[in-house]
N, C-alpha and C positions, 0 to 999 in steps of 0.2 A: 230562191226564197229570200226576199228582202224583208228586213225588219219592219219597214214602213207598211208593207202589205198585210202584215200579221197584227191582229188586234185581239187583246185578251180583255174579258169583261166578266161580270158576275150578275146573274139575274136576281130579281128581288127576293126569291126564296132561297138563294145561296148556290144554285146550280152554276158551275163555271162555264164559260162560253168563249170559244176561240174561233176566229175566222182568218182565212187568207184569201184575199181577192185576186183572181186571175182573170182579168177582163178579156183576154184573147181567146178564151174557150167558151163553148156554149153549154157546158155541163156544170153541175154542182154535185159534190159528194158530201153528204151530211150524215153524222153518226151521233148516237147517244152512247157514251162510254161509261162503264161502271168499274170503279176501282176496287172491285171485289171479285174473287175467283174461287177455285176449288180449295185453296189453302185457308180460306176464311170460313169454311163450312164445318159443322161439328162432325166428328168421326162417325157417329151413329147414322148420320144422314149423308154419307159420302156420295157424291154425284148430284146433290140437290142443286148446286149452282148451274150445272149444265142442264139439268132437267127443267128448271125454271125457264132457262133460255128457250127450250123447245116449247114450253107451255105458253109463252107470250105470243106465239104465232097461231095458237089454237082458237083465239077469239077474244074480243073485248066486249065491253058493255054496248058498243056501237057497231062492231064489225064481227062477222063470222070468219072462220079460217078461209073459206072459199071466197068470201068478199075481199079479204086482204089480198089474196092472190090475183083476183080479177082487177082490183084497183091498181095494183103495181103493173100488171100487164097492159092495162088500158092506157098508160102513159109511157110505155116502153122503158120502164125503170128496172133497176136491179136492186133487189133487197136481199140482205144476208145478215148472218149473225154468227158469233162464235163465243166460246168460253175457254179461257186459259187458266193457268194456276193463280194468277194475281189480278186479272181483269177480264171484262167481257165487253163485247161491242155489238151494237145494232146499227146498221148503216144502209143508206140508199144512195144510188147514183142516178140522177135524173137530168133531163134538160132543164136549163135555168128557169124556164117558164113554169115548170111543174114543182118548183121548190116548196110552195105552200102546201101542196098535197103531201109531199114527203115529210115535212115537218109535222103536219097533223097526224099522219099515220104513225110515225115513229113515237111521237109523244103519247098517242093512244096506247100503243103496245106496252110502253114502260110505265103507264099510269093506271090502266084499267083492265088488267087481265081478269078473266072470269074463273079459271081453274075449275072447270066443270068436272065432276067425278068421272063421267063417261070418257072424257078426253084424257084424263090422267091415266085411266086403265089402258086405253089404246096406246098412249105414248110410252107407257112402261114397256109394252111389247116391242115398240120401235127401238128404244134405247137398249133393251136387252139384246136385240139383234145387232145393234151397233157395237156392243161389248164383244159379242161373238166374232164380229168382223175383225176386230183388233187381234183376237186370238188366232185368226186365220191370215193375218198380215204380219209375217215374222219381223220385218224391219221396223214396224211400229212396236210390236210386242217386246222385242229385245230392249228397246229404250225404256219401256215401262218397267220391265224386270230390273233393269240397271238402276233406275231411280229408286225403286222399292228397297234394293239392297244398299244403295249409297246413302239414302236418308231414311232409315227405318223408323217406323213409329212416328212419322212426321207427315203433316199434310202434303208437303212437296213431294213426298215419296209415294203418294197415293195416285191412282189413275184419275184423270179428270172426269171420266164417264161414271166413276163409282164402281161398286161391286154388285153382282146380281142380287145378293140378299138385301143390300141397302137400298137399291133402286126399287126393288119389288115392295119394300116396306114403306115407301113414301106415301103420305096421306094428304088429303086436301088441307087439313089444319096445319100440318107441318110446312107445306108449300106456301100457304098464306102467311104464316108467321115469318118464314124466311124472307118472303117478298117485302112485307111491311117493314121489317127491320133493316133491310139491305138496300132497297131501291129508294133511296132518300137523297136529298140535295147534297149533303157533304160527300157522297160517294159518286155523284154524277157529273159528267162534263159533256157538253155539246160541242162538236168540232165540225166546221164546214169549210170547204175549199172549192173555189170555182168562181163563176161569174155571178157574184152576189153583192148585196149592199149590207154591211154589218148592222146598221141601225134598223133597217127594215126587217132583217132577220131577227133581231132582238125583239122587236114588237111581236112578231109571230110566236116566238118561243115563250114570251111572258104570258101570252094567252094560252098556248097549247100545254105548257107545263105547270099551270097554276095549281094543279092538284097534287104535285109532288111535295111530300112532307119536308119541312126544313130541318128535321132532326131524326136520327135513327139510332141504331145500336152498332157500336164498333168494338168488336172483341179484340184484345191484344194479340199480336202475333209474336212468335218466338222463333229465333233462327234455328235451323236444324244442326245436328251434330253429324259430321261426316263419319261413316263407318267403312273401313276397308272391307270390301267384299269380293269374293271370287265364286261366282255361281255358274255352274254348267247344267243346263236343262236339256234333256234329250227330247227331241221332237222329230217325227218322220218328215224330213225336208230334203230337197235335192241339194241344198247348200247350207252351210252354217252361217249364222249371223253373229257378228262379234261387236261388242260395244265396250270400249275402255274409256275411263274418265277419271277426272280429278277435280278437286275444288278450284273454283275460279272467282273472279271479282264480281261484286254486286253492281247493280245498275249505275249508281252514282259515284263509283270509285274514281279518283283523279287519274288513275292509270287505265281507264277503260279503253281509250283509243290505242294505247300500247297493246292491250290484250287483243283488240281487233286486228292489228297488224301481225301480232304473233300467231293468231289463228289462221290468218291468210297464208303466212309462210308455212305453217305446219300442214294444213289440209283444206284450206278455204278456196283454192283455185286449181286450174288445170296444171299450172306450173309449180304447185306446192310440192313440198318434199314427199309427203305421203303419196300423192297421186303419181309422181314420177317414180318413186322407188318401190311402191307396192304394186301399182298397176303396170306402168310403162316398162320398167326394167325387169321385174320379176314375174309379171303376169299372174299375181296371186289373187287379184280381185277385179271384178268389172266395176264395182262401185266402192269407192273409199273416200271419206271426207271427214273433216273435223268441224265442230260447231260450238258456239257459246250459248249457254242459257243463263241469263242474268236476271236476278230477282232483287227485291227490295233490300235484302240483308245477306245474300249469299249468291253463289253462282256455280256453274259446272262447265268444264270444257270436256266434250265427249268426242270420241273417235269411233266411227262406224265403218265396217267393211263386211261384205258378203263374199265368202270364199268356199272352196271345196272342203268337204268334211276332213280330209286328211291333210289339209294345209293350215289348219287353225294354229297349231303350235308355232309353225314358221312365221305366220302372219303376226302373231303377238310378239315374237322376238324382233321382227323388223320394226314394228311400231315403237316398242320400248327403246330400240337402238336409235330411232329417229328423235325421240324425245330427249334422250341422253345427249345426242349430238347437238341438237338445237340449244340445249341448256349450257353445254360446256364449251361450245365454240362460237365465237362472235360472228354474227351474220355479216356477209359482205355488202358493200355499198350497192352493187348492181341488183342483188336479190332483194334488198330492202327497198330500193327505188321501185322495183317492179311491184312489190306487194303494196306499197303506198299508192301507186298510180292505179292499181287494180281496185283498191278500196275506194278511192276518190271517184273513179269512173263508175263503179257499181252504185255508189251513193247518188250520184247525179242522175244516172239513168233510172234508178228506182223512184226518184222523186219527180218524174216527168208527168205522171198522171194525177188527176185530182184525188183519186181514191187512195193512192199510195202516200200522197202528201198529207191527206187527212189522217191516215193511220199513224204516220210519223208524228204529227203534231199531237195526236191523242196520247201516244206513249210518253212524249215529252211532258205533257200536262200531268199525267198520272204519276210519273216518277220524279220529275224535277221541278214541277210547279213553275216552270219558265220554259222559254223556247230558245234553243240554240239555233242561230241562223245557219244557213248553208255555208257562208263564209267562215263562221266560227268553227264548224265541224271540219271543213277542209283544212283550215289552219292548224287545228289540233292534230289531224293526221300527219300533216307536213312536219310538225315539230317532233315526231317520234324519231328517236335516234337508235343506233345499234346498241349503245349502252343501256337505253331503256328496255330494249328487247332482252338483253342479258339479264337485267335486274328482275324483270317480271317472270322470265323463264325460270330463273333460279327459285323464285318464290312458288310458282305453280307446279313445276315438274319435280315433285317430291315423291319419293317412294312411300311416304307416310299416308298419302291419300289416293294412290293409284288403285283403281278397282276394275274388275272385268266381269262381263256377263257373256256367256256363249250359249246360243240357242241353235240346236241342230241335231243331226243324226250322228252324234259322236259317242263312241263307246269307250269308257275307261279314261277319257281325257281328264287330267288333273292339272290345274294351273297353280303352281306353287308361288309363295311370296318371293322366292328367289327369282322366279321368272319375271316378276313385276318390279324388280329392283332397278331403278333408273340410275 
């Protein structure tokens, strides 16, 4: 990712525009990215951000839902979308010759949705089934339950899909109002990577996005307050699902690369301490890993494992012991070297495709308003020292914020605060 190949621009109406030219490929990945997600929606309309994402595919003033699908298939393209807690994305991957079609289609989706009442009613049924699917997917459900207890009464603690009551209550006026206030130039970025010409693409976008309003409504966001929680929910399952977590660093924190390395050491790779000591040495779990969730003003480091119902207490003890060990004992040079090389290798491999590079650039644009080059990111990882790991581990691995959620067929299990003392 060379700085010369990346160009940042602003369209006439204020939509930001980033491209990276990769002349050696025949594809282009292009996406319209919205810097608003489920944390920006009102509580009474929980799930509206995700629901609007669904509705944009139901038809526009010029296209039916079937027409959208046929148009994408006729050029062999890939069209997809998602909603997260702080942003949403609508993106296509096409052959370079079909870039004008992709631009016109994506711009139409985010500019002219119809929100037909009959489509709203049908899509409510679809989303309600999606919510039920999470309830039947315990490794997803345990993370949602954890977030709800960790950040109570805050949008980051709510499920992105919303609740059955709030989704069932969404109306055409509410959807239109949310769309008009939210899908506006200050919240939108277009990111494209592949065999493209920046100036030609800019001309296409100026025409295609001419109807995007230059101003909208931006509600203030407030950081959540972490609450220590210990939740055990009984559910008839063959194994128990366990999620432990603590407060972590926000997206732009100067120590973010240190936290990436710390997470890799803890549970982010096959040689990590959790994988080796929970799975390989003790056989307590088939799946065990740690992960970072970083937001605008906060973050969380979570640890997940699925284990036998009668092994939950032992699993929690082992995880807490590993946290304590990593906090109190300086990491060795060989282990740190391995973690840093794993991070760098994963980063480079993940950025080999046009679609992954597009997503990476979009997140940079949303959170940092600038683009870190690959060389800058690799150098930042390389600068991480054992002393840095010690310092950040002491900050994060605190008994004051360690929480746990257990989902499974567990009778009488109680996780005390003493059990969670690091």
